[in-house]
C-alpha positions in Angstrom: 0.0 0.0 0.0 1.2 3.6 -0.7 2.7 5.5 2.3 0.5 8.3 3.5 2.0 11.6 2.6 1.7 15.0 4.3 3.0 18.5 4.1 4.3 18.3 7.7 4.7 15.5 10.2 4.9 16.6 13.9 6.3 14.1 16.4 4.9 15.1 19.9 1.4 16.1 20.8 2.2 18.2 23.8 1.9 22.0 24.3 4.0 23.1 21.4 3.4 20.2 19.0 -0.4 20.5 19.3 -0.3 24.3 18.9 1.9 24.0 15.8 -0.5 21.4 14.3 -3.4 23.9 14.8 -1.4 26.8 13.3 -0.5 24.7 10.2 -4.1 23.5 9.7 -5.1 27.1 9.9 -3.0 28.0 6.8 -4.3 25.0 4.9 -1.5 22.5 5.3 -2.0 18.7 5.7 -0.5 17.6 9.0 0.3 14.3 10.6 0.5 14.5 14.4 2.3 11.6 16.0 1.4 11.1 19.7 2.3 8.7 22.4 -0.9 9.1 24.3 -4.0 7.1 23.1 -7.2 8.7 22.1 -9.1 10.0 25.2 -6.0 10.5 27.3 -4.0 13.6 27.6 -0.1 13.5 27.4 1.5 13.5 30.8 2.7 17.1 30.4 -1.0 18.2 30.8 -1.0 17.9 34.6 -1.6 20.3 37.5 1.3 22.5 36.7 0.5 26.2 36.3 1.5 27.7 33.0 2.3 31.4 32.8 1.3 32.8 29.4 3.0 36.1 28.4 0.9 38.6 26.5 2.5 37.5 23.2 1.5 33.9 23.9 -2.1 35.0 24.8 -2.2 36.8 21.4 -1.0 33.7 19.6 -3.3 31.2 21.3 -6.3 33.5 20.8 -5.5 33.8 17.1 -5.3 30.0 16.9 -8.8 29.7 18.6 -7.4 27.8 21.6 -8.1 30.0 24.5 -11.7 30.3 23.6 -12.1 26.6 24.5 -10.8 27.0 28.1 -13.5 25.7 30.5 -12.2 27.3 33.6 -11.1 31.0 34.1 -7.5 31.9 33.8 -5.8 34.2 36.3 -4.6 37.6 35.1 -1.1 38.7 36.0 -1.4 42.4 36.6 1.7 42.9 38.8 5.0 41.1 39.2 6.9 41.2 42.5 10.5 39.9 42.6 12.7 39.6 45.7 15.5 37.6 47.1 15.8 36.1 50.6 18.6 37.9 52.5 19.0 40.7 49.9 17.9 44.3 50.1 15.6 45.7 47.4 12.9 44.3 45.2 11.5 44.7 41.8 7.8 45.7 41.4 6.2 45.9 37.9 2.7 47.0 37.3 1.1 46.4 33.9 -0.9 49.7 34.0 2.4 51.6 34.2 3.1 50.2 30.8 -0.2 50.9 29.2 -1.6 47.4 29.7 -4.2 45.7 31.8 -2.1 42.6 32.4 1.3 41.0 31.6 -0.3 37.7 30.8 -2.4 34.9 32.2 -2.0 31.8 34.4 -3.6 28.6 33.0 -3.6 25.1 34.6 -1.8 22.8 32.2 -4.6 20.2 32.3 -7.2 22.9 31.4 -5.0 24.0 28.5 -4.6 20.4 27.3 -8.4 20.1 27.2 -8.7 23.3 25.2 -6.1 22.1 22.7 -8.0 18.8 22.4 -11.3 20.7 21.7 -9.6 22.8 19.0 -7.9 19.8 17.4 -11.2 18.1 17.2 -12.3 20.9 14.8 -9.3 20.5 12.6 -10.1 18.7 9.3 -6.5 18.6 7.9 -4.8 17.1 11.0 -4.4 13.3 11.0 -3.5 12.0 14.4 -1.4 8.8 14.7 -1.9 7.6 18.3 -0.7 5.8 20.3 2.5 5.7 18.2 6.2 5.8 18.9 8.7 7.5 16.6 11.5 5.0 15.7 13.5 6.6 13.0 13.6 8.6 9.8 15.3 8.7 6.4 15.2 11.2 3.5 13.6 10.1 0.3 13.7 12.7 -2.4 11.7 15.7 -1.3 10.3 14.0 1.8 11.2 12.5 5.1 9.9 9.0 5.7 9.1 8.3 9.4 9.0 4.8 10.9 6.3 4.6 13.6 5.3 1.7 15.9 2.1 1.2 17.8 1.7 -0.4 21.3 1.3 -3.9 19.8 4.6 -3.6 17.8 3.0 -3.0 14.4 5.0 -0.8 12.1 3.7 2.1 10.1 5.5 4.5 7.7 4.4 7.9 6.7 6.1 10.6 4.6 6.2 14.4 4.9 8.0 17.2 3.2 9.0 18.5 6.7 9.6 16.6 9.9 9.1 18.6 13.2 10.5 17.2 16.4 8.3 18.5 19.3 8.9 15.5 21.4 10.4 17.0 24.6 13.6 17.3 26.4 14.9 13.8 25.6 13.9 14.1 22.0 14.0 10.9 19.9 13.8 13.1 16.7 16.8 15.2 17.8 18.8 12.0 18.3 17.7 10.5 15.0 18.8 13.7 13.2 22.2 13.5 14.8 21.8 16.9 16.6 23.8 17.0 19.8 22.7 18.8 22.9 24.5 20.4 25.9 23.1 19.6 29.4 23.4 21.6 32.6 22.0 20.1 35.8 21.0 22.8 38.2 21.0 20.2 41.1 17.5 21.3 42.0 14.0 19.7 42.1 10.9 21.9 41.7 7.8 21.0 43.5 4.5 22.2 42.1 1.1 22.4 43.8 -2.0 24.4 44.3 -2.2 26.3 47.6 -4.8 28.4 49.5 -3.5 31.3 51.4 -5.0 33.8 53.9 -5.1 36.5 51.2 -6.7 35.6 47.9 -4.8 36.3 44.7 -5.1 39.9 43.5 -3.3 39.6 40.2 0.2 39.7 41.6 2.7 37.0 40.6 5.5 36.6 43.1 9.0 35.3 42.6 11.0 34.9 45.8 14.6 33.7 45.2 16.7 31.7 47.6 20.0 29.7 47.6 18.1 26.5 46.7 16.0 28.0 43.9 12.9 30.0 43.5 9.6 30.0 45.4 7.0 31.4 43.0 3.3 32.1 43.6 1.1 32.5 40.5 -2.5 33.9 40.7 -4.8 31.3 39.3 -8.4 32.0 38.2 -10.0 29.7 40.8 -9.0 31.7 43.9 -5.9 29.6 44.6 -2.2 30.2 44.0 0.0 27.9 41.9 3.2 27.4 43.9 6.6 26.4 42.5 9.2 25.6 45.2 12.8 24.7 44.5 14.8 22.4 46.7 18.3 20.8 46.5 18.1 17.6 44.6 19.4 15.6 47.6 16.5 16.9 49.8 13.7 16.1 47.3 12.7 12.8 48.7 12.5 14.2 52.2 10.4 17.1 51.0 8.1 14.8 49.1 7.5 12.8 52.3 6.5 15.9 54.4 2.9 15.9 55.6 0.7 18.8 54.6 1.4 20.9 57.7 5.2 20.5 57.4 5.1 21.3 53.7 3.1 24.5 54.3 5.5 25.5 57.0 8.4 25.0 54.6 6.7 27.2 52.1 6.0 29.9 54.7 9.6 30.0 55.7 10.8 30.2 52.1 8.3 32.7 50.9 7.4 34.9 53.9 4.0 36.5 54.8 3.1 38.6 51.7 0.0 36.6 51.2 -0.6 35.8 54.8 -0.6 32.3 56.2 -0.4 29.3 53.9 -3.6 27.4 54.8 -3.9 24.3 52.6 -2.2 22.5 49.7 -3.2 20.1 46.9 -1.0 17.2 45.8 2.6 17.9 45.0 4.4 17.0 41.8 8.2 17.0 41.5 10.4 17.8 38.5 14.2 17.7 38.4 15.6 20.8 36.6 18.1 20.2 33.9 18.8 22.7 31.1 19.2 21.0 27.7 20.2 23.1 24.7 20.3 21.6 21.2 23.4 22.6 19.2 21.4 23.1 16.0 17.7 23.7 15.2 17.5 22.3 11.7 18.6 19.4 9.6 17.7 18.2 6.1 13.9 18.6 5.8 13.6 18.6 9.6 13.4 21.1 12.5 13.1 20.8 16.2 11.0 23.1 18.4 10.0 23.7 22.0 11.7 21.6 24.7 13.4 19.4 22.0 15.2 22.6 20.9 15.8 24.0 24.4 14.6 23.0 27.8 15.0 26.0 30.2 15.1 26.4 33.9 11.5 27.4 34.7 12.6 30.6 36.5 10.6 33.4 35.0 8.2 31.0 33.2 9.9 31.3 29.8 9.8 27.7 28.5 6.4 27.3 26.7 6.3 31.0 25.7 9.6 30.5 23.9 8.4 27.2 22.4 5.2 28.7 21.0 7.2 31.5 19.3 9.3 28.7 17.7 6.1 27.1 16.4 4.4 30.3 15.2 7.6 31.5 13.5 7.8 28.2 11.6 4.1 28.4 10.6 4.5 31.9 9.4 7.4 31.0 7.2 5.6 27.9 5.8 2.6 30.0 5.0 4.7 32.1 2.5 6.2 29.1 0.6 5.1 26.1 -1.4 7.7 23.7 0.1 7.7 23.5 3.9 10.9 21.6 4.0 13.0 23.8 1.7 16.5 24.4 2.9 16.1 28.2 2.5 13.0 28.2 4.7 14.8 26.2 7.4 17.8 28.5 7.3 15.5 31.5 7.7 13.7 29.8 10.6 17.0 29.2 12.4 18.1 32.8 11.8 14.8 34.3 13.0 14.9 32.2 16.2 18.5 33.0 17.1 18.1 36.3 19.0 15.0 35.3 20.9 16.5 31.9 21.8 19.9 33.3 22.9 18.3 36.1 25.0 15.8 33.9 26.7 18.4 31.2 27.5 20.7 33.9 28.9 17.9 35.4 31.0 16.6 32.1 32.5 19.9 30.3 33.0 21.8 33.5 34.2 19.1 34.5 36.6 18.9 30.9 38.0 22.7 30.9 38.7 22.8 34.5 40.0 20.0 34.2 42.4 21.1 30.8 43.8 24.6 32.2 44.6 24.8 32.7 48.3 28.2 34.2 48.4 28.4 37.3 50.7 30.3 39.2 48.1 27.5 38.7 45.5 24.7 40.0 47.7 25.5 43.7 47.6 25.8 43.7 43.8 22.6 41.7 43.5 20.8 44.2 45.7 22.1 47.1 43.6 20.8 45.2 40.6 17.3 45.1 42.1 17.5 48.8 42.7 18.8 49.6 39.2 15.9 47.7 37.6 13.4 49.5 39.9 14.7 53.0 39.1 16.3 52.9 35.6 13.6 53.1 32.9 15.7 51.4 30.2 16.4 48.3 32.4 12.7 48.2 33.4 11.6 48.4 29.7 13.9 45.5 28.8 12.5 43.4 31.7 9.0 44.2 30.9 9.5 43.4 27.2 10.7 39.9 28.2 7.8 39.4 30.6 5.4 40.3 27.8 7.1 37.8 25.4 8.6 40.3 23.0 12.2 39.3 22.4 13.9 39.1 19.0 11.9 38.6 15.8 8.4 38.0 17.2 6.0 36.1 14.9 3.0 38.1 13.6 0.3 36.2 15.6 2.2 36.9 18.8 2.1 40.6 18.1 -1.7 40.5 17.7 -1.7 40.2 13.9 -4.5 38.2 12.3 
């Protein structure tokens, strides 16, 4: 039988892969979406984590028709409060000071997954191969042939003019393309949970740094905060074993009393933090996006925002050409993504290292840095631009373009 042929084959049906499939269907391309999760089940990434969508991301997802499918309210981020345990100074950013109602929105990953599913259900040019594992690829003329295998071991082959790896940090597509990656283990584990505090969220997102990583509180739309709490890797098992009272006490000690007392917590999930940066973004008739291209420290909530800009830049370039896998298109994609990627990696990785450094000699300079951001308009503008998702060559849909 003939091999099914598509314009684009996307391996990975998570946040970035599903968003890209919708973006490509929107411009009339035939898409194969290869997913590990079976029909009716969300990928594991759609859990109780809290996703912080920058303004640029909100624009992009609204243009794709995804946010309209959210079943629960998102939480608006109207203010950002940044401080560091043991340091003087703080950074306070207010959206209204920059002509906006909000910097972005907080959405629970599971809710976002359901919204993506609802939008995918309306896509008539997306063929979903699930549950399927990607096993390899070869170039055949003007196409990539993908070898897939289902849960019973049956092999299937499909062809596409462009292969997109959106299959996460340990990307099988990246490995198959021979693209190397550089790892940096931060030695931290982040715990994520939903917490209730004495003071209800008022639109302020808090980031409280410490020597063991950040403790962040994100204002959800359901009256709770989403908490992210960093611990040293060798303490992770002990923290996971804490009862609710001891866990809440730990959060209180790390964060302080800006939202009053921590009253209750939902279940905790733990994620080791390792930065993984691919040494290239493209290969012959292939490109990697999202966490397959770069997995960031979640400090500042940059990961998905950067990955969506990867996806929408690629879709924008494909819209303007007949051949989605042409070498010139892929070179243009890598060039357009270079500044945004480099700046965001420098911001997230540099901030993680700087704020975790507990050396007495660093503290005064870090405090001066907080003061400089607070009082120098140029530095504030740069920080605000990053918080809104505007770095480098931003794709049209992220700028609010239809």
